[in-house]
Backbone as a ProteinNet text record, in pm:
[ID]
protein_1_A
[PRIMARY]
MPPKRGREAAEAEDETGRELRKTKSAVNEAMNEFLCPITFSLPVDPVMAEDGKVYERSAIEEWLKQQHKSPVTNLAMGTKLQPALQVKNMIRTMVASGALTGDKVDAWKLKLEEEGEVAETRRKAEAGEGWAMHDLGIWYKLGQKGLVKDKAKAFEWYKKSHEAGDASGTGGLGGCYLVGDGVPRCPVRGATLLSQAAERGSKSACCVLGRVYADGICGFPKDETMARRYYSMVASASIEDCTDDAEEGAATWLRAHPA
[TERTIARY]
-1070	-972.4	-860.2	-877.2	-706.2	-616.2	-470.9	-383.4	-306.6	-241.9	-218	-144.1	-51.8	-32.4	-74.5	-216.3	-291.2	-338.7	-395.9	-464.1	-408	-297.3	-201.9	-169.8	-209.6	-179	-269	-450.8	-531.6	-576.6	-525	-540.4	-433.6	-339.1	-254.7	-288.7	-359.5	-412.3	-565.8	-595.3	-724.3	-684.4	-547.4	-528.5	-469.8	-415.2	-368.7	-452.4	-579.3	-702	-752.2	-774.1	-798.3	-753.9	-608	-520.1	-523.8	-541.7	-544.2	-677.2	-771.8	-934	-920.3	-871.1	-843.1	-754.1	-642.4	-583.4	-683	-711.8	-854.1	-921.4	-1013.2	-1114.5	-1013.8	-944.9	-840.7	-819.3	-729.2	-754.8	-806.7	-990	-1088	-1162.7	-1120.7	-1127.8	-1077.8	-938.4	-874.8	-881.6	-1015.2	-1008.8	-1099.2	-1187.7	-1270.8	-1247.8	-1097.2	-1008.3	-1003.5	-954.9	-916.8	-1069.3	-1204.1	-1341.7	-1332.6	-1405.5	-1389.8	-1550.8	-1523.1	-1645.4	-1744.4	-1766.4	-1875.8	-1965.6	-1860.9	-1880.3	-1886.8	-1819.2	-1811.5	-1736.7	-1686.6	-1577.3	-1443.2	-1377.2	-1174	-1209.1	-1122.4	-1103.2	-969.2	-1022.5	-909.5	-830.3	-885.8	-787.9	-788.5	-711.8	-757.2	-671.5	-690.3	-670	-681.8	-575.5	-663.4	-673.2	-779	-867	-776.5	-834.6	-760.7	-840.1	-915.2	-956.2	-898.3	-778	-727.4	-755.7	-889.8	-952.9	-896.2	-920.6	-882.9	-1007.8	-1026.4	-1159.1	-1107.8	-1202.3	-1218.9	-1200.5	-1122.2	-1092.3	-1178.8	-1276	-1387.7	-1503.4	-1513.6	-1661.3	-1645.9	-1470.3	-1487	-1438.9	-1389.2	-1432.7	-1551.5	-1638.5	-1838.7	-1870.3	-1818.1	-1866.4	-1788.6	-1696.5	-1629.7	-1690.2	-1743.5	-1830.3	-1957.2	-2002.3	-2110.3	-2139.1	-2029.5	-1992.4	-1878.3	-1818.3	-1697.6	-1656.1	-1740.1	-1738.2	-1685	-1621.3	-1575.1	-1722	-1709.7	-1852.1	-1836.6	-1713.1	-1694.2	-1724.3	-1697.4	-1712.8	-1792.4	-1805.8	-1906	-1854.4	-1752.7	-1670.3	-1630.1	-1602	-1531.1	-1408.4	-1413.4	-1273.3	-1249.9	-1111	-1092.9	-1084.4	-1072.1	-1038.6	-945	-806.4	-686	-683.5	-616.3	-678.9	-468.5	-456	-316.9	-295.6	-232.8	-272.5	-195.4	-281.5	-237	-224.7	-76.4	-27.2	-0.9	57.4	114.9	-54.9	-163.5	-320.9	-340.1	-281.7	-309.7	-219.6	-103.6	-20	-31.9	-77.8	-147.4	-265.7	-330	-441.5	-461.3	-333.5	-287.7	-220.3	-166.1	-27.2	-143.4	-226.5	-302.1	-386.9	-490.7	-558.2	-472.7	-376.9	-283.2	-245.7	-211.9	-196.9	-296.9	-413.8	-525.3	-538.8	-465.4	-531.7	-673.6	-690.4	-832.6	-902.1	-1051.9	-1137.3	-1309.3	-1365.7	-1493	-1562.6	-1650.6	-1754	-1676.6	-1662.9	-1589.6	-1498.5	-1397.9	-1293.2	-1298	-1420.7	-1414.8	-1479.9	-1521.7	-1571.7	-1469.7	-1397	-1239.8	-1191.5	-1172.9	-1128.7	-1197.7	-1301.7	-1395.2	-1354.4	-1374.5	-1327.6	-1170.7	-1148.7	-989.1	-962.9	-1022.4	-1065.7	-1137.6	-1217.5	-1298.8	-1158.5	-1119	-1016.2	-897.9	-832.2	-773	-830.4	-982.2	-1062.5	-1022.9	-1069.1	-1113.1	-977.1	-888.4	-746.8	-681.2	-726.8	-678.7	-787.2	-896.2	-994.1	-926.6	-912.7	-879	-779.3	-646.1	-500.5	-565.5	-646.6	-720.8	-783.7	-856.9	-924.4	-815.1	-722.7	-629.3	-536.2	-519.9	-458.8	-558.3	-680.7	-751.7	-879.7	-876.1	-983	-1142.4	-1195.6	-1370.7	-1449.1	-1425.4	-1519.9	-1494.6	-1364.4	-1321.7	-1353.8	-1367.2	-1404.1	-1557.3	-1620.2	-1766.2	-1821	-1741.7	-1720.9	-1739	-1630	-1592.6	-1700.2	-1743	-1876.1	-2001.1	-2020	-2123.6	-2106.1	-2008.5	-1931.6	-1934	-1914.6	-1955.8	-2080.4	-2165.7	-2283	-2375.9	-2347.7	-2439	-2331.4	-2223.6	-2154.7	-2142.5	-2038.3	-2030.9	-1856.8	-1820.6	-1685.5	-1586.1	-1674.3	-1579.1	-1576.8	-1615.1	-1651.4	-1729.1	-1722.8	-1814.8	-1892	-2022.8	-2140.7	-2098.8	-2059.8	-2078.6	-2103.8	-2215.3	-2311.4	-2207	-2112.3	-2038.3	-1873.4	-1872.5	-1743.2	-1771.6	-1932.9	-1957.1	-2000.9	-2020.4	-2065.5	-1943.5	-1819.5	-1693.6	-1666.5	-1654.9	-1610.3	-1702.2	-1827.3	-1922.2	-1856.1	-1843.3	-1813.1	-1701.8	-1574.6	-1414.1	-1485.7	-1545.8	-1594.9	-1662.8	-1754.1	-1809.8	-1725.5	-1620	-1543	-1448.3	-1411.9	-1341.6	-1415.9	-1525.4	-1587.5	-1690.5	-1698	-1764.3	-1932.8	-2004.1	-2117.6	-2197.8	-2122.5	-2222.9	-2195.8	-2067.8	-2017.3	-2124	-2170.9	-2259.9	-2392.8	-2427.1	-2570.4	-2576.3	-2488.8	-2440.2	-2452	-2388.8	-2384.2	-2528	-2582.5	-2736.5	-2798.3	-2778.9	-2885.6	-2820.6	-2736.6	-2661.8	-2794.9	-2749.3	-2849.2	-2973.4	-3057.5	-3188.7	-3225.5	-3156	-3213.9	-3128.6	-3007.6	-2948.1	-2832.1	-2806	-2669.1	-2543.9	-2492.8	-2397.8	-2401	-2489.8	-2487	-2569.2	-2611.1	-2736	-2814.1	-2957.4	-3046.7	-3079.7	-3061.5	-3084.8	-3155.7	-3264.4	-3339.4	-3291.2	-3291.5	-3293.6	-3133.9	-3020.4	-2884.6	-2902.6	-2948.7	-2966.3	-3078.1	-3184.8	-3213.7	-3100.9	-3036.1	-2972.5	-2869.1	-2858.5	-2715.6	-2722.1	-2833.9	-2908.4	-2966.9	-3022.8	-3042	-2929.2	-2818	-2672	-2612.7	-2655.2	-2587	-2641.7	-2779.1	-2929	-2867.1	-2859.5	-2891.2	-2739.9	-2611.6	-2466.5	-2469.8	-2612.5	-2627.2	-2621.6	-2614.5	-2653.3	-2769.3	-2761.8	-2940.3	-2982.5	-2864.4	-2917.3	-2976.8	-2930.5	-2944.4	-3112.5	-3128.6	-3264.4	-3367.7	-3315.9	-3406.6	-3429.8	-3348.5	-3382.8	-3479.8	-3522.9	-3554.1	-3715.9	-3726.4	-3804.6	-3896	-3889	-3935.6	-3963.4	-3895	-3932.4	-4038.1	-4040	-4141.8	-4312.7	-4263.8	-4361.8	-4414.4	-4407.8	-4417.3	-4464.8	-4367.1	-4413.6	-4378.7	-4228.9	-4149.3	-4017.5	-3952.8	-3806.1	-3840.9	-3985.6	-3991.8	-4061.2	-4056.7	-4085.4	-4230.7	-4314.7	-4444.1	-4457.9	-4569.5	-4610.8	-4680.4	-4589	-4597.9	-4553.2	-4670.5	-4628.6	-4558.3	-4592	-4485.9	-4357.9	-4310.9	-4191.2	-4110.3	-4237.2	-4205	-4163.6	-4257.5	-4185.8	-4084.6	-4065.2	-3953.1	-3799.5	-3810.2	-3655.5	-3650.7	-3787.3	-3793	-3777.3	-3811.2	-3806.4	-3638.4	-3577.8	-3421.7	-3354.5	-3379.2	-3304.4	-3275	-3351	-3272.4	-3230	-3175.1	-3077.3	-2970.6	-2950.3	-2873.3	-2745.9	-2605.6	-2509.5	-2422.8	-2416.7	-2389.5	-2442.8	-2347.6	-2439.9	-2406.1	-2470.9	-2417.5	-2546.1	-2657	-2804.6	-2775.4	-2873.4	-2911.6	-3009.3	-2997	-3080.5	-3214	-3246.5	-3414	-3393.1	-3326.9	-3394.9	-3451.2	-3375.1	-3375.7	-3538.1	-3560	-3681.7	-3782.6	-3752.7	-3856.4	-3876.7	-3800.9	-3859.3	-3943.4	-3911.1	-3932.2	-4082.1	-4111.5	-4263	-4329.4	-4308.5	-4365.6	-4414	-4307.9	-4357.6	-4464.9	-4465.5	-4574	-4700	-4687.2	-4818.7	-4848.2	-4802.8	-4806.4	-4794.9	-4895.8	-4847.8	-4882.9	-4801.2	-4829	-4938
-3625	-3583.9	-3493.3	-3362.3	-3283.7	-3334	-3294.8	-3348.1	-3293.9	-3374.7	-3330.8	-3158.8	-3149.1	-3047.8	-2907.3	-2944.7	-2825.3	-2812.8	-2954.6	-2913.2	-2811.8	-2857.5	-2757.3	-2630.6	-2597	-2457.5	-2366.9	-2439.4	-2390.4	-2380.6	-2447	-2428.9	-2338	-2351.5	-2208.5	-2108.9	-2070.6	-1945.7	-1904.8	-2012.5	-2011.2	-1946.5	-1980.9	-1940.9	-1782.7	-1751.7	-1619.2	-1547.2	-1544.6	-1535.2	-1472.9	-1592.3	-1585	-1507.6	-1507.2	-1398.6	-1243.2	-1226.9	-1082.7	-1028.5	-1092.3	-1050.4	-1044.3	-1097.5	-1110.9	-972.4	-941.3	-843.9	-709.5	-737.3	-589.9	-565.3	-705.2	-676.2	-621.6	-643.6	-603.6	-434.3	-413.8	-266.1	-176.4	-215.5	-143.3	-132.5	-241.7	-225.7	-119.6	-93.8	14.9	99.6	119	279.8	290.5	250	314.2	368.8	315.2	425.9	551.5	576	742.8	816.8	724.1	787.7	927.3	1053.1	1140.8	1084.6	1121.1	1093.2	1152.4	1301.3	1357.2	1355.1	1352	1302.3	1181.9	1094.8	971.5	955.5	1056.7	1058.2	1062.9	1013	1009.2	1194	1223.5	1384.9	1420.9	1512.5	1573	1683.5	1731	1839.7	1741	1630.8	1591.2	1636.2	1677.4	1727.1	1668.1	1663	1576.3	1684.4	1605.3	1735.4	1659.2	1736.3	1751.3	1606.8	1553.7	1408.4	1301.1	1324.7	1240.7	1158.4	1196.4	1161.6	1261.7	1201.9	1285.7	1291.7	1411.8	1466.5	1563.2	1597.7	1677.3	1814.5	1868.5	2002.4	2112.5	2082.7	2248.4	2168.5	2025.1	1976.1	2010.4	1979.3	1983.1	2141.6	2219	2367.3	2393.8	2340.9	2427.7	2343.9	2216.6	2162.6	2254	2248.5	2345.7	2497.3	2542.7	2666.2	2658.4	2568.6	2539.5	2489.7	2409	2350.4	2291.4	2288.2	2275	2125.6	2018.6	1895.9	1782.8	1689.5	1600.7	1508.9	1511.4	1412.2	1275.7	1276	1093.9	1060	1140.7	1083.8	1189.8	1281.7	1366.6	1426.6	1411.1	1518.6	1617.9	1729.3	1873.9	1873.1	1980.8	1939.9	2069.9	2087.1	2239.4	2265.6	2384.1	2405.4	2386.4	2320.8	2309.7	2227.2	2251.7	2121.4	2119.9	2015.5	1972.4	1932.7	1985.2	1888.8	1707.7	1659.5	1535.9	1462.4	1548.2	1479.1	1330.4	1276.5	1115.9	996.4	1120.7	1048.7	1097.5	1216.1	1265.3	1229.2	1150.3	1132.4	1002.5	902.6	788.5	759.5	842.5	837.7	827	928.3	974.5	850.2	786.5	681.4	587.1	532.2	442.9	484.4	557.6	562.2	564.3	626.8	632.2	520.8	423.2	291.6	196.7	222.5	136.8	76.6	63.2	27.9	-21.8	159.7	255.7	208.3	169.1	206.7	200.5	228.8	220.8	382.2	353	479.6	611.5	593.9	668.5	720.2	673.8	688.3	768.6	797.6	827.5	1001.1	982.4	1095.8	1186.1	1107.2	1158.1	1225.3	1160.3	1237	1347.2	1327	1448.3	1639	1584.7	1671.8	1734.3	1671.7	1654.1	1798.1	1746	1828	1950.1	1973.3	2092.9	2192.1	2111.5	2201.8	2227.1	2186	2233.2	2360.6	2343.3	2455.6	2554	2525.1	2664.6	2737.6	2657.5	2714.7	2763.6	2742.4	2819	2956	2900.9	3028.8	3153.9	3092.3	3213.5	3240	3204.8	3266.9	3382.8	3339.6	3479.6	3554.9	3530.6	3652.5	3743.4	3678.6	3742.7	3834.2	3783.8	3893.6	3988.2	3988.1	4103.1	4030.3	3921.3	3875.9	3882.4	3946.1	3981.3	3881.2	3796.2	3667.9	3574.3	3595.1	3461	3513.5	3679.2	3676.8	3643.9	3689	3625	3509.7	3406.7	3232.1	3237.8	3280.4	3247.9	3309.4	3406.8	3455.1	3347.5	3315.2	3181.1	3065.9	3026.5	2901.6	2913.8	3033	3055.7	3094.3	3137.9	3171	3037.5	2941.8	2820.7	2707.2	2752.5	2618.7	2555.1	2556	2465.4	2449.8	2377.8	2336	2306.2	2233.3	2199	2319.1	2445.3	2542.9	2547.8	2603.5	2626.8	2723.4	2732.8	2812.4	2951.5	3081.3	3198.3	3296.5	3366.5	3485.3	3626.3	3631.6	3736.6	3741.4	3626.3	3582.1	3614.5	3571.3	3561.7	3722.8	3796	3919	4005.3	3977.7	4034.2	4013.9	3864.8	3838.3	3924.2	3917.9	3988.4	4144.2	4208.2	4366.3	4370.8	4261.6	4312.5	4294.7	4169.3	4156.7	4326	4361	4466.8	4568.7	4571.2	4704.1	4664.1	4543.9	4507.3	4561.3	4574.4	4607.5	4434.7	4362	4264.1	4272.5	4251.4	4281	4147.3	4024.8	3946.9	4006.5	4027.3	4052.6	4154.4	4295.1	4391.9	4323.6	4207.4	4175.9	4086	4012.4	3923.8	4041.3	4134.5	4221.1	4299.1	4334.6	4377.8	4248.1	4135.8	4063.7	4016.4	4040.7	4077	4179.4	4313.3	4396	4389.5	4303.9	4289.8	4224.9	4143	4051.2	4025	4122	4117.7	3989.2	3949.9	3860.3	3889.4	3881.4	3922.4	4070.4	4159.1	4288.1	4308.5	4462.1	4497.6	4537.4	4494.3	4472.9	4651.5	4646.7	4778	4750.6	4729.6	4718.5	4824.7	4959.4	5064.3	5057.5	5008.7	4977.7	4892.5	4764	4647	4650.3	4697.1	4775.2	4792.5	4910.5	4966.6	4892.9	4866.5	4724	4622.5	4570.9	4502.7	4549.2	4703.7	4761.1	4772.9	4806.6	4845.3	4683.7	4579	4488.6	4424.6	4406.2	4383.6	4493	4592.8	4699.1	4625.2	4608.6	4560	4392.1	4341.5	4222.3	4087.1	4065.8	3999.9	3906.8	3795.7	3726.5	3674.4	3710.4	3636.3	3799.9	3888.1	4022.6	4037.7	4000.9	4000.3	3944.3	3805.6	3694.1	3768.1	3829	3869.5	3972.3	4057.4	4204	4136.4	4055.4	3999.1	3926.1	3826.4	3751.3	3879.6	3955.1	4008.3	4139.5	4190.9	4249.6	4158.8	4057.1	3900.6	3891	3888.9	3818.7	3941.2	4051.1	4130.8	4125.3	4083.9	4079.7	4161.5	4104.9	4206.7	4350.8	4395.9	4544	4590.1	4541	4581	4571.7	4681.2	4635.1	4540	4458.6	4379.6	4461.7	4427.9	4515.3	4424.9	4376.4	4262.3	4367.1	4468.4	4541.3	4536.7	4566.7	4563.9	4414.2	4304.8	4215.8	4185	4211.9	4143.7	4186.6	4357.5	4411.1	4326.8	4299.6	4268.7	4072.2	4034.1	3864.7	3890.4	3968.5	3960	3991.8	4082.2	4098.1	3985.7	3886.9	3725.1	3671.2	3663.5	3596.2	3692.1	3799.8	3866.8	3918.9	3886.5	3964.2	3840.7	3915.4	3864.5	3780	3777	3750.1	3590.4	3463.1	3371.2	3314.2	3399.3	3397.4	3349.8	3277.4	3218.7	3091.3	3016.4	2858.5	2804.4	2715.8	2700.1	2684.9	2690.7	2678.2	2792.6	2899.6	3025	3099.1	3064.9	3084.6	3075.1	2919.1	2907.6	2897.4	2970.2	2996.5	3144.7	3221.6	3358.6	3339.6	3216.1	3208	3153.4	3083.1	3021.3	3141.8	3226.4	3352.5	3398.9	3475.6	3518.8	3421.9	3359	3244.5	3293.9	3253.4	3298.3	3428.6	3529.8	3643.2	3741.7	3693.9	3771.7	3919	4008.1	4155.5	4183.7
-379.6	-240.5	-233.2	-245.5	-263.3	-209.7	-282.7	-241.5	-96.4	-46.4	85.5	104.1	-29.5	8.4	-46.2	-117.5	-138.2	-11.1	53.4	187.3	260.9	308.4	364.9	336.1	179.2	207.9	181.4	206.9	231.9	348	444.1	581	643.7	563.6	622.3	574.1	449.3	392	470.1	539.5	598.7	752.4	809.6	945.1	927.3	833.7	802.9	764.8	739.4	716.2	848.5	921.2	1038.6	1157	1141.6	1197.6	1177.9	1046.8	969.5	1050.6	1068.3	1109.4	1220.4	1352.1	1452.2	1475.8	1413.4	1426.7	1403.7	1302.9	1261.5	1333.1	1440.9	1505.4	1649.8	1642	1792.6	1782.8	1642.1	1615.9	1625.1	1561.2	1572.2	1714.2	1783	1948.6	2048.5	1982.9	2051.6	2016.1	1892.9	1826.9	1963.2	1972.3	2091.7	2200.2	2237.1	2333.5	2293.4	2120.5	2134.8	2098.1	2111.2	2103.4	2233.5	2144.9	2269.2	2291	2467.7	2544.3	2526	2466.6	2414	2294.2	2186.6	2052.5	1988.9	2078.5	2035.6	1900.6	1870	1750.4	1755.2	1665.6	1678	1667.1	1776.7	1783.1	1649	1604.5	1515.4	1585.4	1695.6	1788.5	1923.1	1989.3	2065.8	2224.5	2295.6	2434.6	2568.3	2651.5	2769.6	2886.2	2950.8	3013.1	3166.8	3276.4	3397.1	3472.8	3430.7	3473.5	3377.4	3304.3	3240.9	3114.3	3077.5	2937	2858.1	2709.7	2610.8	2536.2	2473.6	2402.1	2290.1	2181.6	2095.2	2194.2	2131.2	2216.9	2218.2	2092.3	2069.8	2129.8	2139.5	2269.7	2384.8	2418.9	2597.5	2610.4	2539.3	2593.4	2544	2478.7	2505.2	2614.7	2652.9	2800.9	2906	2914.5	3010.4	3045.9	2946.2	2920.2	3013	2990.4	3128.4	3225.7	3253	3393.6	3406	3519.5	3575.8	3638.4	3535	3599.6	3461.2	3516.7	3432.2	3338	3196.6	3133	3173.3	3196.4	3261.2	3365.6	3487.5	3617.1	3701.2	3637.3	3685.7	3804.7	3824.9	3946.7	3908.7	3984.8	3988.6	3882.1	3801.7	3709.6	3658.8	3665.5	3629.3	3434.9	3430.3	3271.5	3187.8	3267.6	3197.1	3076.9	2964.8	2896.6	2833.3	2795.6	2746	2585.9	2499.3	2345.7	2354	2331.4	2356.2	2226.8	2157.5	2034.3	2000.9	2154.3	2089.3	2014.5	2090.5	2051.6	1890.5	1889.2	1717.9	1629.7	1643	1588.1	1545.1	1652.2	1658.2	1577.3	1595.5	1529.1	1348.7	1299.3	1228.8	1157.1	1196.7	1152	1118	1203.3	1178.5	1071.4	1056.7	936.5	815.5	802.1	675.7	624.7	758.4	707.1	698.9	674.6	691	766	910.2	986.2	1099.8	1093.9	1092.4	1005.2	1000	851.6	943.9	861.1	915.2	929.9	942.9	935.2	1021.6	1127.5	1226.1	1131.1	1101.2	1049.2	905.5	806.7	757.1	774.9	912.8	921	1006.2	1030.9	1098.1	978.3	876.9	748.1	688.9	719.1	663.7	729.9	886	1016	973.2	937.8	883.4	790.3	661.6	572.6	569.5	677.7	699.3	808.4	858.5	959.1	884.3	732.5	674.4	608.7	576.8	465.3	560.3	718.2	762.8	778.4	798.8	845.1	705.2	563.1	455.4	449.6	441	462.5	559.3	717.2	824	744	682.8	679.5	530.4	478.3	338.8	438	476.6	590.4	662.4	709.7	811.7	701.4	557.7	452.1	389.5	446	373.6	268.9	241.8	153.5	224.1	203.3	226.8	231.8	139.9	109.1	193.5	255.4	339.2	464.3	495.7	627	637.2	495.6	518.5	571.9	476.3	499	666.6	703.6	886.9	935.7	888.5	959.2	977.6	871.8	819.5	911.5	900.3	996.5	1139.4	1169.6	1318.5	1377.7	1278.1	1329.9	1355.1	1245.6	1212.7	1259.2	1327.5	1376.5	1304.6	1164.4	1065.6	1039.1	959.4	990.9	1084.9	1204.8	1300.9	1414.6	1370.6	1452.1	1568	1664	1784.6	1727.9	1723.3	1699.4	1830.7	1746.7	1850	1767.1	1793.3	1735.9	1742	1861.5	1886.5	1754.6	1741.1	1647.9	1497.6	1475.9	1351.4	1290.6	1392.5	1399.9	1379.1	1450.4	1417.6	1295	1226.6	1058.8	993.9	979	889	897.6	1052.5	1036.5	979.3	970.1	878.2	733.8	721.1	565.1	483.9	555.8	528.3	501.8	624.5	580.3	459.3	424.1	341.1	211.8	217.1	64.4	44.7	80.2	81.5	58.3	-17.1	-41.1	52.8	31.6	158.2	269.6	291.5	467.7	483.2	404.3	449.8	492	392.1	424.8	542.8	574.8	684.1	824.7	804.1	927.1	937.2	838	871.8	896.9	875.6	947	1087.4	1133.3	1268.3	1349.3	1279	1337.7	1381.1	1258	1251.2	1341.5	1407.4	1492.8	1640.9	1636.1	1756.7	1782.8	1679.5	1662.7	1738.9	1825.6	1870.9	1888.3	1859.3	1877.2	1944.5	2015.5	2034.7	1905.4	1899.6	1822.4	1785.4	1676.1	1586.6	1412.8	1451.6	1256.4	1228.7	1237.6	1121.5	1042.4	1147.8	1100	1017.1	1031	1011.2	858.8	834.4	706.2	653.1	658.2	574.9	479	628.8	594.2	455.1	496.1	379.4	225.8	247.4	158.3	42.4	123.7	69.7	-19.9	69	22.7	-104.6	-93.3	-179.7	-321	-316.8	-440.1	-523.9	-386.2	-462.5	-538.6	-553.5	-591.9	-479.3	-365.9	-270	-293.2	-332.7	-350.8	-193.4	-66.4	22.6	116.6	44	126.3	60.3	-15.3	-148.9	-90.1	-61.7	45.9	159.5	231.7	366.9	335.4	289.5	291.5	204	149.5	53	164.9	254.8	372.4	498.3	524.8	655.9	554.1	475.4	383.6	394	333.2	311	428.7	554.3	669.4	787.3	731.5	876.7	955.3	965.5	1119.7	1115.1	1199.7	1271	1231.3	1270	1249.6	1129.7	1023.8	905.6	912.7	792.8	807	666.5	709.3	559.1	478.3	364	229.1	92.6	30.1	-76.3	-196.3	-226.1	-298.6	-317.1	-171.4	-116.7	-151.9	-86.4	-107.5	-204.3	-313.5	-474.8	-506.2	-476.9	-537.4	-494.9	-361.9	-314.1	-386.7	-389.7	-406.3	-591.8	-610.6	-772.9	-842.3	-748	-788.7	-730.3	-686.3	-641.5	-752.7	-896	-998	-1110.2	-1074.3	-1169.4	-1066.2	-896.3	-844.8	-917.4	-864.3	-959	-847	-709.3	-572.7	-537.3	-580.1	-543.7	-374.8	-289.7	-154.1	-36.5	-118	-80.5	-116.6	22.6	-40.3	-117.3	-181.6	-249.2	-225	-81	-39.6	-65.9	15.2	16.5	-138.7	-253	-376.3	-384.7	-382.9	-414.5	-355.7	-227	-163.2	-267.7	-279.9	-333	-447.8	-534	-624.3	-651.4	-506.4	-478.9	-435.1	-368.8	-278.2	-447	-540.6	-627.5	-721.7	-748.1	-803.3	-758.2	-612.5	-528.7	-513.5	-537.3	-530.3	-661.5	-777.3	-905.5	-886.3	-970.5	-974.7	-985.4
[MASK]
+++++++++++++++++++++++++++++++++++++++++++++++++++++++++++++++++++++++++++++++++++++++++++++++++++++++++++++++++++++++++++++++++++++++++++++++++++++++++++++++++++++++++++++++++++++++++++++++++++++++++++++++++++++++++++++++++++++++++++++++++++++++++++++++++++

């Protein structure tokens, strides 16, 4: 039988542990009050809408483009949004202190990193860096890094990148004209820009041109010779601006269609 003092110490330790677990549970329960009702995640840029609820700015802005009613109450609501700075500061403080943990916090940290990456890339783009303009174009086109998908903005950043002399931007701009993303469709101009980008070493442009000739799409004739020409250029192209899947797709097509 353990000494009385030892039992008291163990009981006190157990009680402390229970209190800590209770507090942790209460804090994590309170975290649910911070979750955006649209994304069900902790907001990086929280705003207060006219229904009195806090949302992720990008999520509620996109919602209000489609309908002027509250996502929570379903009642009519205006578009005025106010920064929820207290909520933002509270989330940051609780995460930094370790009071908030878990998957939702990990996702919030990742979004915060992406927000910082976007801000830094935008700063470099505005300073004239063509590659940064191209990256912003991709993120707007695909709706990545926390940015809302916007083909018009993607086109504008690709255009700026092209004008800054970036070959990837030239290819991205060509792709916009080819299919009409953010600009009236013009396959001739699209093909011209893509060809320029491919000749300057853009792997992405080579992949796009190889595919349109291989499949006979976007107004291009089906032409194995031209497809082979551009797909063959991918391996030696100097600018790594395409996905691994696209590059592997080019190699797979070449193996299946030897000269």
